[in-house]
C-alpha positions, 0 to 999 in steps of 0.5 A: 569808745575803746580802741578798735583793731582789725585783721585782715586775711585772704585765702585761696579756696579753689576747688580741685579739678574734677570738683562739681560746679554749682552743685554738680548740675554744670559741667566739672571742674576741668581748669583754672581760670582764676583763684577763688579766695575767701577774703575778710576781716576781723574787728575787735573793739568794745564789744565781742570780735565781729567777722566779715567775710565772703567767699568767691562761690555759688553758696553755702547752705544750711548746715553747712554754713553753720558748721562753717560759721562756728569754726570761724567764729572759733578762729575769731574768738567770737560766736556765730551770730558775730560771723557774717559769712557770704558768698559772691555767687559766681557759678563755676564754683562749689555750692556747698550743702552737706546734708543735701549731699547725704542724699545725693550719696545715696543715689548711685547713678546721681553725680556729687553736688561737693566733695565734704571731705574737701570742704573740712579741708577749706574750713580748716585752711580758713581758720588757720588764715583768721588766726595767724591773721590776728597776730597782725592787728591794727588799730582802726581810727578813720571810716571812709565811705563812698558811692558810685553809679555803675552803667550798663551792667545790671537789670532786672531779669523779670519783665512783667506783661500788661496781665501782671504776669512773667512776659519775658525772662532776662538771665545773666546773658541773654541773646534775644535782642527784644529781651535786650532792648527792654529797659533795665527795670528795676534795679539799684545801681550804686555801688557803695564802699566802705573803707577802713583805715589806721591813720593815713593806711587803709586796711581794707575796702568794702564794696557792695553791689547788686548784680548776679555775678556771672557773665558765662558759666559752665563750661569747667573753667574756674573762675570768679568771673567779672566782679572777682576780676574787678576787685582783684585789680583794685587789690593789686593796684593798691596792694590793700585787701578789697573785699566784695559783697553781692547784694540783693540781687535775686532778680538782678543780672547783666542780661540786658548789657551780655549776649554771652559772648566771652568777651563781654565778661572783660567789659563788664569786669572794666565797668565794675572796676571803674566804679570801684574806683570811684566809689573808693576815692570819694573823701568822705573821710571821719574818725571811727567814734562808735560801732555796734554790731546787731544780729537777729535769728529769723525762721522763715517758713517753707512753702506751703506745698513743699512736703519730704514724700513728694521731694524724695522722689524727685531725688529718687527718680533717675528719668529727672535731670541731675539739676532737678534731683541735686536741687530736691536734695537741698531743698530737703535740706532747708525743710528739715533745717526749718523743722529742726527750727535752726535759725538763720542770723540776720546781721547788722553793723552800724558804724557811727551815726549813719553808715549801716551794713546789713546782711541777709541770707539766700538770693533777695529781690531788690526790692529788700535793698530799696526798702532798706535804702527808703527806711532811713533816706539819710544813712549810707546803707550797703546791703549784702545778701548770699549768706545761708543759702539755704532758702535759695530765692526769697522773692517779695510777696506779690512776686508769686502770683506774677510766676517765673523762675525764681518763685519756682526756685524759692522755698520760702514762703510770702510771709518770709517778707514781712519777716525780713523786713522787720529785721532790716528795721532792727539793723536801721533803729539808732 
């Protein structure tokens, strides 16, 4: 295999004060608690360059995601389908859908969801940082992988009753002791880490773990929350960039272990940090002999009950809450994107014979991550969700008749499950 080289980058993408947070339906930015970053790496080698990147934002959706990946691809001298651009999904952070914002701006009594000019500036800032990073390429000689079990962080949000319907719901925080006392439910407790090395010098560590990354939010204090705190502590301690991807967490949160009190943030951060260190220091190190990038365009069909006329009525109805109206604008943005047959790209990277990185869109349920793991049990499989956030939640087909928030906040139909499963198998085949 020809030599592989890597450039790493990190750029501050913190929004200005008064900027909308979480799409404009919570308190806007009144204070900067911690910076928000875009962290990533560019791989050059036997094929066209590949970019792995993640933003400390709630999401980047639809055409905004397409535009951002094009800007990054140009800076890295590659093509958009070879860019995996994701968000960690903190909520005291920007939520970007530029097409939705056009419809929001038409409503005189509706606050903005994003400052589009600022978003354009951030794209150029990230592109410039990537271009500069390519002047500092380093050779990649080795790969290291590890995993460690996270305790007392993740729990399933959806509690199912004897009738097969939702009987209880734990969000990112939960004040109901009975719900917190319920079992964790189905989760993936393993945090997985892949690191790239130039001989004995680490270039970057990349972590994957499935949990909604919020302890509390809505107070206007911009921050990267507990996963961001854990990641930055690792980077500070080592002097090496750490990149964190949120896994398939559409139905996974910290609600069982988080009553929403401010002190829980530090507790959750410490648990994640401890596990990152443990996973990162497993001595499963080997020579990098092969890597391959795979990309698969898909179209996830919208729910059958979605239609433009009804959605526009919600956007234009001043009696509806700001959250419902802006959410409807994002819903319509996804519908238009699908009607225009703009694909969403699933991405995957095969490293040596047994390491697989799988990058998916939206808020996928944990079952997709577990499905991937069981398809190739002998492999090291790292799953990221929260790529193109256009679909919002992506439940399993079985979840729709169960009801619950995630189903009502999904813009895609149950048929999407099979499409994603086929995509996942595409990345696992040797």
